[in-house]
KEFI-740406 format. One record per residue (C-alpha): z, x, y; residue in one letter. Coordinates in steps of 0.02 Angstrom, whole numbers. Layout:
residues N
Z:Z	X:X	Y:Y	dose:A
...
//
This chain:
residues 93
Z:-219	X:2469	Y:2764	dose:X
Z:-65	X:2437	Y:2870	dose:X
Z:74	X:2565	Y:2876	dose:X
Z:196	X:2451	Y:2783	dose:X
Z:66	X:2426	Y:2645	dose:X
Z:37	X:2613	Y:2631	dose:X
Z:224	X:2646	Y:2622	dose:X
Z:247	X:2509	Y:2491	dose:X
Z:101	X:2579	Y:2391	dose:X
Z:174	X:2755	Y:2391	dose:X
Z:345	X:2686	Y:2342	dose:X
Z:266	X:2589	Y:2200	dose:X
Z:166	X:2739	Y:2139	dose:X
Z:325	X:2844	Y:2138	dose:X
Z:417	X:2709	Y:2041	dose:X
Z:274	X:2689	Y:1917	dose:X
Z:263	X:2877	Y:1890	dose:X
Z:450	X:2882	Y:1856	dose:X
Z:441	X:2735	Y:1737	dose:X
Z:296	X:2814	Y:1642	dose:X
Z:376	X:2986	Y:1640	dose:X
Z:232	X:3066	Y:1735	dose:X
Z:247	X:3221	Y:1841	dose:X
Z:73	X:3213	Y:1914	dose:X
Z:26	X:3221	Y:2096	dose:X
Z:-154	X:3165	Y:2123	dose:X
Z:-258	X:3134	Y:2278	dose:X
Z:-226	X:2949	Y:2306	dose:X
Z:-354	X:2939	Y:2447	dose:X
Z:-492	X:3000	Y:2330	dose:X
Z:-444	X:2873	Y:2198	dose:X
Z:-442	X:2734	Y:2327	dose:X
Z:-613	X:2789	Y:2390	dose:X
Z:-682	X:2783	Y:2213	dose:X
Z:-613	X:2610	Y:2181	dose:X
Z:-684	X:2551	Y:2348	dose:X
Z:-857	X:2615	Y:2302	dose:X
Z:-850	X:2535	Y:2130	dose:X
Z:-781	X:2370	Y:2196	dose:X
Z:-912	X:2357	Y:2333	dose:X
Z:-1063	X:2435	Y:2249	dose:X
Z:-1041	X:2382	Y:2068	dose:X
Z:-920	X:2236	Y:2049	dose:X
Z:-744	X:2204	Y:2110	dose:X
Z:-668	X:2185	Y:1934	dose:X
Z:-746	X:2352	Y:1885	dose:X
Z:-632	X:2449	Y:2003	dose:X
Z:-468	X:2439	Y:1905	dose:X
Z:-558	X:2465	Y:1740	dose:X
Z:-647	X:2618	Y:1810	dose:X
Z:-479	X:2685	Y:1872	dose:X
Z:-411	X:2666	Y:1697	dose:X
Z:-563	X:2755	Y:1624	dose:X
Z:-543	X:2898	Y:1749	dose:X
Z:-362	X:2921	Y:1698	dose:X
Z:-402	X:2908	Y:1513	dose:X
Z:-545	X:3034	Y:1528	dose:X
Z:-432	X:3154	Y:1622	dose:X
Z:-297	X:3138	Y:1489	dose:X
Z:-420	X:3173	Y:1349	dose:X
Z:-474	X:3332	Y:1434	dose:X
Z:-348	X:3452	Y:1507	dose:X
Z:-243	X:3323	Y:1598	dose:X
Z:-173	X:3359	Y:1768	dose:X
Z:-234	X:3328	Y:1943	dose:X
Z:-390	X:3435	Y:1921	dose:X
Z:-448	X:3333	Y:1772	dose:X
Z:-418	X:3172	Y:1870	dose:X
Z:-517	X:3241	Y:2017	dose:X
Z:-661	X:3291	Y:1902	dose:X
Z:-668	X:3122	Y:1814	dose:X
Z:-656	X:3032	Y:1981	dose:X
Z:-800	X:3135	Y:2050	dose:X
Z:-905	X:3101	Y:1896	dose:X
Z:-901	X:2912	Y:1923	dose:X
Z:-907	X:2898	Y:2113	dose:X
Z:-1079	X:2973	Y:2138	dose:X
Z:-1159	X:2877	Y:1995	dose:X
Z:-1083	X:2713	Y:2060	dose:X
Z:-1163	X:2743	Y:2229	dose:X
Z:-1328	X:2790	Y:2148	dose:X
Z:-1321	X:2641	Y:2029	dose:X
Z:-1299	X:2523	Y:2176	dose:X
Z:-1443	X:2601	Y:2273	dose:X
Z:-1556	X:2588	Y:2121	dose:X
Z:-1510	X:2406	Y:2097	dose:X
Z:-1547	X:2373	Y:2279	dose:X
Z:-1718	X:2453	Y:2259	dose:X
Z:-1751	X:2366	Y:2093	dose:X
Z:-1759	X:2530	Y:1997	dose:X
Z:-1594	X:2521	Y:1901	dose:X
Z:-1599	X:2522	Y:1712	dose:X
Z:-1513	X:2372	Y:1636	dose:X
//
């Protein structure tokens, strides 16, 4: 990602957090890595939906950056494994 895109992304995230009344600082790089894995290994449209599910799961638990990290971790590994299983023809449908 180019520097101007990164800056614009961070500005947008700050504006969205303000608009939504959120005081939550999460690891953006980890979330981007998860969406990259899901988009490339599962399906491109699955990435934003998975991001939503990660946020929703975190909110249902304790909330906060730690809950986001845990939910993010819980889907990244399985997405990689799911893709490998599909490649080997061993994935359950």
